[in-house]
ChimeraX commands (.cxc) that place a marker at each C-alpha (Angstrom):
marker #1 position -9.50,-24.91,45.97 radius 0.5
marker #1 position -10.75,-27.58,48.34 radius 0.5
marker #1 position -11.38,-30.86,46.70 radius 0.5
marker #1 position -15.07,-30.95,47.68 radius 0.5
marker #1 position -15.38,-27.53,46.10 radius 0.5
marker #1 position -13.91,-28.84,42.89 radius 0.5
marker #1 position -16.26,-31.82,42.84 radius 0.5
marker #1 position -19.25,-29.54,43.40 radius 0.5
marker #1 position -18.27,-27.42,40.35 radius 0.5
marker #1 position -17.64,-30.43,38.15 radius 0.5
marker #1 position -21.13,-31.71,39.23 radius 0.5
marker #1 position -22.54,-28.38,38.38 radius 0.5
marker #1 position -21.16,-28.34,34.84 radius 0.5
marker #1 position -22.19,-31.95,34.32 radius 0.5
marker #1 position -25.86,-31.17,35.47 radius 0.5
marker #1 position -26.00,-28.08,33.12 radius 0.5
marker #1 position -24.71,-30.18,30.32 radius 0.5
marker #1 position -27.41,-32.89,30.88 radius 0.5
marker #1 position -30.09,-30.31,31.01 radius 0.5
marker #1 position -28.97,-28.71,27.72 radius 0.5
marker #1 position -28.70,-32.21,26.08 radius 0.5
marker #1 position -32.46,-32.76,27.05 radius 0.5
marker #1 position -33.45,-29.26,25.80 radius 0.5
marker #1 position -31.77,-29.87,22.61 radius 0.5
marker #1 position -34.37,-32.46,21.60 radius 0.5
marker #1 position -36.94,-29.92,22.10 radius 0.5
marker #1 position -36.06,-28.15,18.74 radius 0.5
marker #1 position -36.17,-31.74,16.95 radius 0.5
marker #1 position -39.68,-32.32,18.56 radius 0.5
marker #1 position -40.80,-28.87,17.77 radius 0.5
marker #1 position -40.07,-29.29,14.05 radius 0.5
marker #1 position -41.85,-32.53,14.10 radius 0.5
marker #1 position -45.18,-31.33,15.64 radius 0.5
marker #1 position -45.28,-27.65,14.96 radius 0.5
marker #1 position -48.05,-27.93,12.44 radius 0.5
marker #1 position -50.06,-30.61,14.51 radius 0.5
marker #1 position -50.80,-28.67,17.58 radius 0.5
marker #1 position -50.94,-24.81,18.43 radius 0.5
marker #1 position -48.39,-23.30,20.60 radius 0.5
marker #1 position -50.49,-22.72,23.78 radius 0.5
marker #1 position -51.83,-26.19,23.75 radius 0.5
marker #1 position -48.57,-27.75,23.10 radius 0.5
marker #1 position -46.89,-25.92,25.87 radius 0.5
marker #1 position -49.94,-26.53,28.28 radius 0.5
marker #1 position -49.91,-30.28,27.96 radius 0.5
marker #1 position -46.16,-30.40,28.09 radius 0.5
marker #1 position -46.30,-28.88,31.63 radius 0.5
marker #1 position -49.24,-31.03,32.77 radius 0.5
marker #1 position -47.19,-34.12,31.84 radius 0.5
marker #1 position -44.24,-32.60,33.88 radius 0.5
marker #1 position -46.48,-32.01,36.90 radius 0.5
marker #1 position -47.81,-35.54,36.73 radius 0.5
marker #1 position -44.26,-37.01,36.65 radius 0.5
marker #1 position -42.89,-34.69,39.30 radius 0.5
marker #1 position -45.80,-34.90,41.95 radius 0.5
marker #1 position -44.92,-38.24,43.50 radius 0.5
marker #1 position -41.37,-37.08,44.16 radius 0.5
marker #1 position -42.31,-33.47,45.29 radius 0.5
marker #1 position -45.33,-34.05,47.41 radius 0.5
marker #1 position -43.45,-34.43,50.72 radius 0.5
marker #1 position -41.07,-31.61,50.00 radius 0.5
marker #1 position -43.95,-29.25,49.03 radius 0.5
marker #1 position -45.72,-30.22,52.33 radius 0.5
marker #1 position -42.53,-29.43,54.26 radius 0.5
marker #1 position -41.86,-26.18,52.48 radius 0.5
marker #1 position -45.44,-25.06,52.34 radius 0.5
marker #1 position -45.01,-22.14,54.70 radius 0.5
marker #1 position -42.08,-20.91,52.66 radius 0.5
marker #1 position -43.88,-21.41,49.47 radius 0.5
marker #1 position -46.70,-19.21,50.66 radius 0.5
marker #1 position -44.36,-16.61,51.81 radius 0.5
marker #1 position -42.53,-16.33,48.54 radius 0.5
marker #1 position -45.56,-16.81,46.24 radius 0.5
marker #1 position -44.84,-13.53,44.23 radius 0.5
marker #1 position -41.45,-14.59,43.32 radius 0.5
marker #1 position -42.63,-18.02,42.49 radius 0.5
marker #1 position -45.43,-16.63,40.23 radius 0.5
marker #1 position -42.97,-14.44,38.38 radius 0.5
marker #1 position -40.66,-17.39,37.70 radius 0.5
marker #1 position -43.62,-19.56,36.80 radius 0.5
marker #1 position -44.85,-16.97,34.11 radius 0.5
marker #1 position -41.40,-16.44,32.78 radius 0.5
marker #1 position -40.04,-20.14,32.68 radius 0.5
marker #1 position -43.36,-22.05,32.17 radius 0.5
marker #1 position -46.14,-19.80,30.88 radius 0.5
marker #1 position -44.17,-17.69,28.38 radius 0.5
marker #1 position -40.73,-19.39,27.41 radius 0.5
marker #1 position -41.63,-22.31,25.23 radius 0.5
marker #1 position -45.05,-20.96,24.05 radius 0.5
marker #1 position -43.05,-18.14,22.43 radius 0.5
marker #1 position -40.59,-20.65,20.81 radius 0.5
marker #1 position -43.47,-22.81,19.44 radius 0.5
marker #1 position -45.14,-19.74,18.12 radius 0.5
marker #1 position -41.88,-18.73,16.40 radius 0.5
marker #1 position -41.51,-22.17,14.76 radius 0.5
marker #1 position -44.73,-21.41,12.81 radius 0.5
marker #1 position -43.45,-18.47,10.80 radius 0.5
marker #1 position -39.56,-18.41,10.94 radius 0.5
marker #1 position -36.83,-20.55,9.49 radius 0.5
marker #1 position -34.67,-22.87,11.77 radius 0.5
marker #1 position -31.63,-20.83,10.88 radius 0.5
marker #1 position -33.10,-17.59,12.25 radius 0.5
marker #1 position -34.19,-19.44,15.48 radius 0.5
marker #1 position -30.66,-20.86,15.97 radius 0.5
marker #1 position -29.16,-17.43,15.65 radius 0.5
marker #1 position -31.21,-16.37,18.63 radius 0.5
marker #1 position -29.89,-19.11,21.00 radius 0.5
marker #1 position -26.57,-17.16,21.93 radius 0.5
marker #1 position -28.84,-14.33,23.10 radius 0.5
marker #1 position -29.59,-16.21,26.42 radius 0.5
marker #1 position -26.11,-16.34,28.00 radius 0.5
marker #1 position -25.53,-12.80,26.81 radius 0.5
marker #1 position -28.62,-11.64,28.63 radius 0.5
marker #1 position -27.58,-13.48,31.61 radius 0.5
marker #1 position -23.96,-11.91,31.42 radius 0.5
marker #1 position -25.17,-8.43,31.08 radius 0.5
marker #1 position -27.96,-8.48,33.70 radius 0.5
marker #1 position -25.49,-10.15,36.11 radius 0.5
marker #1 position -23.13,-7.31,35.72 radius 0.5
marker #1 position -25.84,-4.65,36.01 radius 0.5
marker #1 position -27.87,-6.15,38.93 radius 0.5
marker #1 position -25.19,-8.35,40.84 radius 0.5
marker #1 position -21.90,-6.39,39.88 radius 0.5
marker #1 position -20.56,-9.87,38.76 radius 0.5
marker #1 position -17.21,-9.53,37.05 radius 0.5
marker #1 position -17.01,-9.78,33.28 radius 0.5
marker #1 position -13.54,-11.22,32.82 radius 0.5
marker #1 position -11.55,-10.77,29.63 radius 0.5
marker #1 position -11.35,-14.51,29.23 radius 0.5
marker #1 position -15.15,-14.74,29.34 radius 0.5
marker #1 position -15.46,-12.01,26.73 radius 0.5
marker #1 position -12.97,-13.61,24.55 radius 0.5
marker #1 position -14.82,-17.03,24.99 radius 0.5
marker #1 position -18.08,-15.38,24.15 radius 0.5
marker #1 position -16.64,-13.98,20.76 radius 0.5
marker #1 position -15.13,-17.49,19.83 radius 0.5
marker #1 position -18.47,-19.08,20.65 radius 0.5
marker #1 position -20.42,-16.54,18.66 radius 0.5
marker #1 position -18.16,-17.14,15.68 radius 0.5
marker #1 position -18.66,-20.82,16.14 radius 0.5
marker #1 position -22.53,-20.39,16.23 radius 0.5
marker #1 position -22.21,-18.40,12.93 radius 0.5
marker #1 position -20.25,-21.08,11.31 radius 0.5
marker #1 position -22.58,-23.69,12.46 radius 0.5
marker #1 position -25.88,-22.19,11.37 radius 0.5
marker #1 position -24.57,-20.84,8.12 radius 0.5
marker #1 position -22.90,-24.18,7.36 radius 0.5
marker #1 position -20.00,-22.15,5.98 radius 0.5
marker #1 position -22.06,-20.35,3.41 radius 0.5
marker #1 position -21.91,-16.63,4.48 radius 0.5
marker #1 position -24.48,-15.73,1.84 radius 0.5
marker #1 position -27.06,-17.42,3.85 radius 0.5
marker #1 position -26.58,-14.95,6.72 radius 0.5
marker #1 position -26.61,-12.09,4.37 radius 0.5
marker #1 position -29.95,-13.23,2.92 radius 0.5
marker #1 position -31.59,-13.55,6.48 radius 0.5
marker #1 position -34.83,-11.38,6.78 radius 0.5
marker #1 position -36.32,-10.52,10.22 radius 0.5
marker #1 position -39.95,-11.44,10.50 radius 0.5
marker #1 position -42.45,-11.71,13.39 radius 0.5
marker #1 position -41.31,-15.25,14.17 radius 0.5
marker #1 position -37.87,-14.13,14.80 radius 0.5
marker #1 position -39.16,-11.66,17.38 radius 0.5
marker #1 position -41.18,-14.37,19.09 radius 0.5
marker #1 position -37.93,-16.55,19.30 radius 0.5
marker #1 position -35.98,-13.63,20.64 radius 0.5
marker #1 position -38.71,-13.20,23.22 radius 0.5
marker #1 position -38.39,-16.86,24.37 radius 0.5
marker #1 position -34.68,-16.67,24.54 radius 0.5
marker #1 position -34.79,-13.65,26.69 radius 0.5
marker #1 position -37.23,-15.35,28.99 radius 0.5
marker #1 position -34.88,-18.26,29.41 radius 0.5
marker #1 position -31.99,-15.79,30.32 radius 0.5
marker #1 position -34.32,-13.91,32.75 radius 0.5
marker #1 position -35.38,-17.28,34.28 radius 0.5
marker #1 position -31.66,-18.48,34.71 radius 0.5
marker #1 position -30.66,-15.25,36.16 radius 0.5
marker #1 position -33.26,-14.61,38.79 radius 0.5
marker #1 position -33.32,-18.49,39.72 radius 0.5
marker #1 position -30.31,-17.62,42.00 radius 0.5
marker #1 position -32.73,-15.76,44.26 radius 0.5
marker #1 position -34.55,-18.96,45.09 radius 0.5
marker #1 position -34.63,-19.09,48.94 radius 0.5
marker #1 position -32.11,-21.69,49.98 radius 0.5
marker #1 position -34.63,-23.35,52.47 radius 0.5
marker #1 position -36.95,-24.23,49.56 radius 0.5
marker #1 position -35.86,-27.50,47.96 radius 0.5
marker #1 position -35.27,-27.70,44.19 radius 0.5
marker #1 position -38.29,-30.22,43.94 radius 0.5
marker #1 position -40.54,-27.85,45.81 radius 0.5
marker #1 position -39.50,-24.82,43.77 radius 0.5
marker #1 position -40.00,-26.58,40.49 radius 0.5
marker #1 position -43.42,-28.09,41.53 radius 0.5
marker #1 position -44.57,-24.68,42.55 radius 0.5
marker #1 position -43.33,-22.78,39.47 radius 0.5
marker #1 position -44.72,-25.44,37.23 radius 0.5
marker #1 position -48.11,-25.27,38.88 radius 0.5
marker #1 position -48.47,-21.52,38.89 radius 0.5
marker #1 position -47.26,-21.33,35.32 radius 0.5
marker #1 position -49.84,-23.93,34.14 radius 0.5
marker #1 position -52.55,-22.04,35.99 radius 0.5
marker #1 position -51.77,-18.77,34.22 radius 0.5
marker #1 position -51.55,-20.68,30.86 radius 0.5
marker #1 position -54.97,-22.16,31.31 radius 0.5
marker #1 position -57.16,-19.25,30.11 radius 0.5
marker #1 position -55.04,-18.66,27.02 radius 0.5
marker #1 position -55.04,-22.48,26.27 radius 0.5
marker #1 position -58.74,-22.59,26.51 radius 0.5
marker #1 position -59.10,-19.45,24.29 radius 0.5
marker #1 position -56.81,-20.94,21.63 radius 0.5
marker #1 position -58.74,-24.24,21.76 radius 0.5
marker #1 position -62.02,-22.39,21.06 radius 0.5
marker #1 position -60.61,-20.25,18.27 radius 0.5
marker #1 position -58.47,-22.89,16.43 radius 0.5
marker #1 position -59.21,-26.47,15.57 radius 0.5
marker #1 position -58.24,-29.01,18.18 radius 0.5
marker #1 position -55.14,-30.98,17.45 radius 0.5
marker #1 position -55.34,-34.48,15.88 radius 0.5
marker #1 position -54.16,-37.20,18.37 radius 0.5
marker #1 position -51.31,-38.92,16.60 radius 0.5
marker #1 position -48.14,-40.93,17.44 radius 0.5
marker #1 position -45.81,-37.88,16.85 radius 0.5
marker #1 position -47.89,-35.56,19.02 radius 0.5
marker #1 position -48.15,-37.98,21.95 radius 0.5
marker #1 position -44.36,-39.05,21.89 radius 0.5
marker #1 position -43.42,-35.37,21.36 radius 0.5
marker #1 position -45.50,-34.20,24.31 radius 0.5
marker #1 position -44.17,-37.03,26.59 radius 0.5
marker #1 position -40.63,-36.22,25.69 radius 0.5
marker #1 position -40.93,-32.35,26.30 radius 0.5
marker #1 position -43.02,-33.05,29.49 radius 0.5
marker #1 position -40.72,-35.58,31.05 radius 0.5
marker #1 position -37.38,-34.85,29.53 radius 0.5
marker #1 position -37.50,-31.22,28.63 radius 0.5
marker #1 position -39.64,-30.03,31.58 radius 0.5
marker #1 position -39.50,-32.25,34.71 radius 0.5
marker #1 position -35.90,-33.60,34.39 radius 0.5
marker #1 position -34.12,-30.53,32.52 radius 0.5
marker #1 position -35.52,-27.83,34.72 radius 0.5
marker #1 position -34.67,-29.75,37.86 radius 0.5
marker #1 position -31.06,-30.41,36.63 radius 0.5
marker #1 position -30.74,-26.75,35.60 radius 0.5
marker #1 position -31.75,-25.42,39.16 radius 0.5
marker #1 position -29.32,-27.86,40.81 radius 0.5
marker #1 position -26.61,-26.70,38.33 radius 0.5
marker #1 position -27.17,-23.06,38.95 radius 0.5
marker #1 position -27.08,-23.59,42.74 radius 0.5
marker #1 position -23.52,-24.91,42.28 radius 0.5
marker #1 position -21.92,-22.84,39.53 radius 0.5
marker #1 position -24.17,-19.80,39.04 radius 0.5
marker #1 position -26.36,-18.64,36.10 radius 0.5
marker #1 position -23.51,-17.19,34.05 radius 0.5
marker #1 position -21.29,-20.26,33.91 radius 0.5
marker #1 position -24.42,-22.45,33.41 radius 0.5
marker #1 position -25.57,-19.94,30.73 radius 0.5
marker #1 position -22.16,-20.56,28.93 radius 0.5
marker #1 position -22.77,-24.32,28.82 radius 0.5
marker #1 position -26.10,-23.63,27.30 radius 0.5
marker #1 position -24.22,-22.73,24.07 radius 0.5
marker #1 position -23.61,-26.48,23.54 radius 0.5
marker #1 position -27.30,-26.77,22.63 radius 0.5
marker #1 position -26.85,-26.55,18.73 radius 0.5
marker #1 position -24.20,-29.30,18.83 radius 0.5
marker #1 position -26.58,-31.81,20.60 radius 0.5
marker #1 position -29.44,-30.59,18.36 radius 0.5
marker #1 position -27.24,-31.49,15.48 radius 0.5
marker #1 position -26.52,-34.87,16.82 radius 0.5
marker #1 position -30.12,-35.55,17.38 radius 0.5
marker #1 position -31.10,-34.49,13.94 radius 0.5
marker #1 position -28.70,-37.00,12.53 radius 0.5
marker #1 position -30.02,-40.01,14.33 radius 0.5
marker #1 position -33.69,-39.08,14.40 radius 0.5
marker #1 position -34.10,-36.95,11.12 radius 0.5
marker #1 position -31.31,-38.76,9.19 radius 0.5
marker #1 position -29.56,-35.41,8.54 radius 0.5
marker #1 position -25.89,-35.35,7.21 radius 0.5
marker #1 position -23.02,-33.70,9.25 radius 0.5
marker #1 position -21.18,-31.03,7.27 radius 0.5
marker #1 position -17.58,-29.85,7.94 radius 0.5
marker #1 position -19.01,-26.40,9.00 radius 0.5
marker #1 position -20.90,-28.17,11.89 radius 0.5
marker #1 position -17.76,-29.93,13.16 radius 0.5
marker #1 position -15.76,-26.63,12.95 radius 0.5
marker #1 position -18.45,-24.58,14.54 radius 0.5
marker #1 position -18.98,-27.19,17.32 radius 0.5
marker #1 position -15.17,-27.07,18.04 radius 0.5
marker #1 position -15.27,-23.30,18.31 radius 0.5
marker #1 position -18.29,-23.36,20.53 radius 0.5
marker #1 position -16.58,-25.89,22.93 radius 0.5
marker #1 position -13.27,-24.04,22.86 radius 0.5
marker #1 position -15.02,-20.77,23.60 radius 0.5
marker #1 position -16.76,-22.33,26.57 radius 0.5
marker #1 position -13.55,-23.69,28.00 radius 0.5
marker #1 position -11.85,-20.44,27.57 radius 0.5
marker #1 position -14.71,-18.51,29.26 radius 0.5
marker #1 position -15.00,-20.98,32.12 radius 0.5
marker #1 position -11.60,-22.40,32.99 radius 0.5
marker #1 position -9.35,-19.30,32.80 radius 0.5
marker #1 position -9.06,-17.59,36.11 radius 0.5
marker #1 position -9.89,-13.91,36.39 radius 0.5
marker #1 position -7.26,-11.11,36.43 radius 0.5
marker #1 position -6.99,-7.82,38.44 radius 0.5
marker #1 position -7.64,-5.79,35.13 radius 0.5
marker #1 position -11.03,-7.53,34.38 radius 0.5
marker #1 position -14.04,-5.40,34.71 radius 0.5
marker link #1:1,2 radius 0.2
marker link #1:2,3 radius 0.2
marker link #1:3,4 radius 0.2
marker link #1:4,5 radius 0.2
marker link #1:5,6 radius 0.2
marker link #1:6,7 radius 0.2
marker link #1:7,8 radius 0.2
marker link #1:8,9 radius 0.2
marker link #1:9,10 radius 0.2
marker link #1:10,11 radius 0.2
marker link #1:11,12 radius 0.2
marker link #1:12,13 radius 0.2
marker link #1:13,14 radius 0.2
marker link #1:14,15 radius 0.2
marker link #1:15,16 radius 0.2
marker link #1:16,17 radius 0.2
marker link #1:17,18 radius 0.2
marker link #1:18,19 radius 0.2
marker link #1:19,20 radius 0.2
marker link #1:20,21 radius 0.2
marker link #1:21,22 radius 0.2
marker link #1:22,23 radius 0.2
marker link #1:23,24 radius 0.2
marker link #1:24,25 radius 0.2
marker link #1:25,26 radius 0.2
marker link #1:26,27 radius 0.2
marker link #1:27,28 radius 0.2
marker link #1:28,29 radius 0.2
marker link #1:29,30 radius 0.2
marker link #1:30,31 radius 0.2
marker link #1:31,32 radius 0.2
marker link #1:32,33 radius 0.2
marker link #1:33,34 radius 0.2
marker link #1:34,35 radius 0.2
marker link #1:35,36 radius 0.2
marker link #1:36,37 radius 0.2
marker link #1:37,38 radius 0.2
marker link #1:38,39 radius 0.2
marker link #1:39,40 radius 0.2
marker link #1:40,41 radius 0.2
marker link #1:41,42 radius 0.2
marker link #1:42,43 radius 0.2
marker link #1:43,44 radius 0.2
marker link #1:44,45 radius 0.2
marker link #1:45,46 radius 0.2
marker link #1:46,47 radius 0.2
marker link #1:47,48 radius 0.2
marker link #1:48,49 radius 0.2
marker link #1:49,50 radius 0.2
marker link #1:50,51 radius 0.2
marker link #1:51,52 radius 0.2
marker link #1:52,53 radius 0.2
marker link #1:53,54 radius 0.2
marker link #1:54,55 radius 0.2
marker link #1:55,56 radius 0.2
marker link #1:56,57 radius 0.2
marker link #1:57,58 radius 0.2
marker link #1:58,59 radius 0.2
marker link #1:59,60 radius 0.2
marker link #1:60,61 radius 0.2
marker link #1:61,62 radius 0.2
marker link #1:62,63 radius 0.2
marker link #1:63,64 radius 0.2
marker link #1:64,65 radius 0.2
marker link #1:65,66 radius 0.2
marker link #1:66,67 radius 0.2
marker link #1:67,68 radius 0.2
marker link #1:68,69 radius 0.2
marker link #1:69,70 radius 0.2
marker link #1:70,71 radius 0.2
marker link #1:71,72 radius 0.2
marker link #1:72,73 radius 0.2
marker link #1:73,74 radius 0.2
marker link #1:74,75 radius 0.2
marker link #1:75,76 radius 0.2
marker link #1:76,77 radius 0.2
marker link #1:77,78 radius 0.2
marker link #1:78,79 radius 0.2
marker link #1:79,80 radius 0.2
marker link #1:80,81 radius 0.2
marker link #1:81,82 radius 0.2
marker link #1:82,83 radius 0.2
marker link #1:83,84 radius 0.2
marker link #1:84,85 radius 0.2
marker link #1:85,86 radius 0.2
marker link #1:86,87 radius 0.2
marker link #1:87,88 radius 0.2
marker link #1:88,89 radius 0.2
marker link #1:89,90 radius 0.2
marker link #1:90,91 radius 0.2
marker link #1:91,92 radius 0.2
marker link #1:92,93 radius 0.2
marker link #1:93,94 radius 0.2
marker link #1:94,95 radius 0.2
marker link #1:95,96 radius 0.2
marker link #1:96,97 radius 0.2
marker link #1:97,98 radius 0.2
marker link #1:98,99 radius 0.2
marker link #1:99,100 radius 0.2
marker link #1:100,101 radius 0.2
marker link #1:101,102 radius 0.2
marker link #1:102,103 radius 0.2
marker link #1:103,104 radius 0.2
marker link #1:104,105 radius 0.2
marker link #1:105,106 radius 0.2
marker link #1:106,107 radius 0.2
marker link #1:107,108 radius 0.2
marker link #1:108,109 radius 0.2
marker link #1:109,110 radius 0.2
marker link #1:110,111 radius 0.2
marker link #1:111,112 radius 0.2
marker link #1:112,113 radius 0.2
marker link #1:113,114 radius 0.2
marker link #1:114,115 radius 0.2
marker link #1:115,116 radius 0.2
marker link #1:116,117 radius 0.2
marker link #1:117,118 radius 0.2
marker link #1:118,119 radius 0.2
marker link #1:119,120 radius 0.2
marker link #1:120,121 radius 0.2
marker link #1:121,122 radius 0.2
marker link #1:122,123 radius 0.2
marker link #1:123,124 radius 0.2
marker link #1:124,125 radius 0.2
marker link #1:125,126 radius 0.2
marker link #1:126,127 radius 0.2
marker link #1:127,128 radius 0.2
marker link #1:128,129 radius 0.2
marker link #1:129,130 radius 0.2
marker link #1:130,131 radius 0.2
marker link #1:131,132 radius 0.2
marker link #1:132,133 radius 0.2
marker link #1:133,134 radius 0.2
marker link #1:134,135 radius 0.2
marker link #1:135,136 radius 0.2
marker link #1:136,137 radius 0.2
marker link #1:137,138 radius 0.2
marker link #1:138,139 radius 0.2
marker link #1:139,140 radius 0.2
marker link #1:140,141 radius 0.2
marker link #1:141,142 radius 0.2
marker link #1:142,143 radius 0.2
marker link #1:143,144 radius 0.2
marker link #1:144,145 radius 0.2
marker link #1:145,146 radius 0.2
marker link #1:146,147 radius 0.2
marker link #1:147,148 radius 0.2
marker link #1:148,149 radius 0.2
marker link #1:149,150 radius 0.2
marker link #1:150,151 radius 0.2
marker link #1:151,152 radius 0.2
marker link #1:152,153 radius 0.2
marker link #1:153,154 radius 0.2
marker link #1:154,155 radius 0.2
marker link #1:155,156 radius 0.2
marker link #1:156,157 radius 0.2
marker link #1:157,158 radius 0.2
marker link #1:158,159 radius 0.2
marker link #1:159,160 radius 0.2
marker link #1:160,161 radius 0.2
marker link #1:161,162 radius 0.2
marker link #1:162,163 radius 0.2
marker link #1:163,164 radius 0.2
marker link #1:164,165 radius 0.2
marker link #1:165,166 radius 0.2
marker link #1:166,167 radius 0.2
marker link #1:167,168 radius 0.2
marker link #1:168,169 radius 0.2
marker link #1:169,170 radius 0.2
marker link #1:170,171 radius 0.2
marker link #1:171,172 radius 0.2
marker link #1:172,173 radius 0.2
marker link #1:173,174 radius 0.2
marker link #1:174,175 radius 0.2
marker link #1:175,176 radius 0.2
marker link #1:176,177 radius 0.2
marker link #1:177,178 radius 0.2
marker link #1:178,179 radius 0.2
marker link #1:179,180 radius 0.2
marker link #1:180,181 radius 0.2
marker link #1:181,182 radius 0.2
marker link #1:182,183 radius 0.2
marker link #1:183,184 radius 0.2
marker link #1:184,185 radius 0.2
marker link #1:185,186 radius 0.2
marker link #1:186,187 radius 0.2
marker link #1:187,188 radius 0.2
marker link #1:188,189 radius 0.2
marker link #1:189,190 radius 0.2
marker link #1:190,191 radius 0.2
marker link #1:191,192 radius 0.2
marker link #1:192,193 radius 0.2
marker link #1:193,194 radius 0.2
marker link #1:194,195 radius 0.2
marker link #1:195,196 radius 0.2
marker link #1:196,197 radius 0.2
marker link #1:197,198 radius 0.2
marker link #1:198,199 radius 0.2
marker link #1:199,200 radius 0.2
marker link #1:200,201 radius 0.2
marker link #1:201,202 radius 0.2
marker link #1:202,203 radius 0.2
marker link #1:203,204 radius 0.2
marker link #1:204,205 radius 0.2
marker link #1:205,206 radius 0.2
marker link #1:206,207 radius 0.2
marker link #1:207,208 radius 0.2
marker link #1:208,209 radius 0.2
marker link #1:209,210 radius 0.2
marker link #1:210,211 radius 0.2
marker link #1:211,212 radius 0.2
marker link #1:212,213 radius 0.2
marker link #1:213,214 radius 0.2
marker link #1:214,215 radius 0.2
marker link #1:215,216 radius 0.2
marker link #1:216,217 radius 0.2
marker link #1:217,218 radius 0.2
marker link #1:218,219 radius 0.2
marker link #1:219,220 radius 0.2
marker link #1:220,221 radius 0.2
marker link #1:221,222 radius 0.2
marker link #1:222,223 radius 0.2
marker link #1:223,224 radius 0.2
marker link #1:224,225 radius 0.2
marker link #1:225,226 radius 0.2
marker link #1:226,227 radius 0.2
marker link #1:227,228 radius 0.2
marker link #1:228,229 radius 0.2
marker link #1:229,230 radius 0.2
marker link #1:230,231 radius 0.2
marker link #1:231,232 radius 0.2
marker link #1:232,233 radius 0.2
marker link #1:233,234 radius 0.2
marker link #1:234,235 radius 0.2
marker link #1:235,236 radius 0.2
marker link #1:236,237 radius 0.2
marker link #1:237,238 radius 0.2
marker link #1:238,239 radius 0.2
marker link #1:239,240 radius 0.2
marker link #1:240,241 radius 0.2
marker link #1:241,242 radius 0.2
marker link #1:242,243 radius 0.2
marker link #1:243,244 radius 0.2
marker link #1:244,245 radius 0.2
marker link #1:245,246 radius 0.2
marker link #1:246,247 radius 0.2
marker link #1:247,248 radius 0.2
marker link #1:248,249 radius 0.2
marker link #1:249,250 radius 0.2
marker link #1:250,251 radius 0.2
marker link #1:251,252 radius 0.2
marker link #1:252,253 radius 0.2
marker link #1:253,254 radius 0.2
marker link #1:254,255 radius 0.2
marker link #1:255,256 radius 0.2
marker link #1:256,257 radius 0.2
marker link #1:257,258 radius 0.2
marker link #1:258,259 radius 0.2
marker link #1:259,260 radius 0.2
marker link #1:260,261 radius 0.2
marker link #1:261,262 radius 0.2
marker link #1:262,263 radius 0.2
marker link #1:263,264 radius 0.2
marker link #1:264,265 radius 0.2
marker link #1:265,266 radius 0.2
marker link #1:266,267 radius 0.2
marker link #1:267,268 radius 0.2
marker link #1:268,269 radius 0.2
marker link #1:269,270 radius 0.2
marker link #1:270,271 radius 0.2
marker link #1:271,272 radius 0.2
marker link #1:272,273 radius 0.2
marker link #1:273,274 radius 0.2
marker link #1:274,275 radius 0.2
marker link #1:275,276 radius 0.2
marker link #1:276,277 radius 0.2
marker link #1:277,278 radius 0.2
marker link #1:278,279 radius 0.2
marker link #1:279,280 radius 0.2
marker link #1:280,281 radius 0.2
marker link #1:281,282 radius 0.2
marker link #1:282,283 radius 0.2
marker link #1:283,284 radius 0.2
marker link #1:284,285 radius 0.2
marker link #1:285,286 radius 0.2
marker link #1:286,287 radius 0.2
marker link #1:287,288 radius 0.2
marker link #1:288,289 radius 0.2
marker link #1:289,290 radius 0.2
marker link #1:290,291 radius 0.2
marker link #1:291,292 radius 0.2
marker link #1:292,293 radius 0.2
marker link #1:293,294 radius 0.2
marker link #1:294,295 radius 0.2
marker link #1:295,296 radius 0.2
marker link #1:296,297 radius 0.2
marker link #1:297,298 radius 0.2
marker link #1:298,299 radius 0.2
marker link #1:299,300 radius 0.2
marker link #1:300,301 radius 0.2
marker link #1:301,302 radius 0.2
marker link #1:302,303 radius 0.2
marker link #1:303,304 radius 0.2
marker link #1:304,305 radius 0.2
view
């Protein structure tokens, strides 16, 4: 493999990892402000902040790509609805009625969705190493979220919040899969600016309706800080990094990196929420990292499918 190609792949994994690290903080923020602001309003203001931050950098690229953006407006609208309007609104909605353990169990569904849809739609090879890696990662996830107590898993009950969370995870998988269809002539900044804007426009009527029906959120330091973090870090920066990563390594490989999200969420919880690290978290994190390495580093064989 040419050295430039290797460097491009390393950069792709690095970008995907950075995006995942930023997204991990979203779960900590969601726990902190879930009761302070309703889901549609939380999601809307998050993306408004992202647009304000992104606009100075994306203004020129958008002008240069304007003809292309108009030509591909249907694709951009779909991506805006899936990635901006729905994804985190569903997650924030889930946080109101389901346990964090249930939500964490939904996270591995995103790369699985990417893997299966890539096989069906793009005939992308599912290697034996990738399947083995996924199994190891799933075991690691079970150890991590159960903290070594399997009775916690047996006692789980599915409720409406679990279904909302699963919907959000599926949206992320679909978004990551179809982002590969982004026209190469459209820059990543133009793409993100267009999808963010369209997603916010679609969100507006639902946000207004929610604000009329439910009490307005109280302006507080946690709400302001949480909105700024999710808007700047989880939206503007992370989605841009994720787009660049998928350009270099594809949605399946980037999706496997997404499995590291619970590890970084655990680290953030220790420093921000003063939670203690258990042995199960260390073992589970090690299995997740090992599974990702097996799925991404081992070369495919002829008998893969």
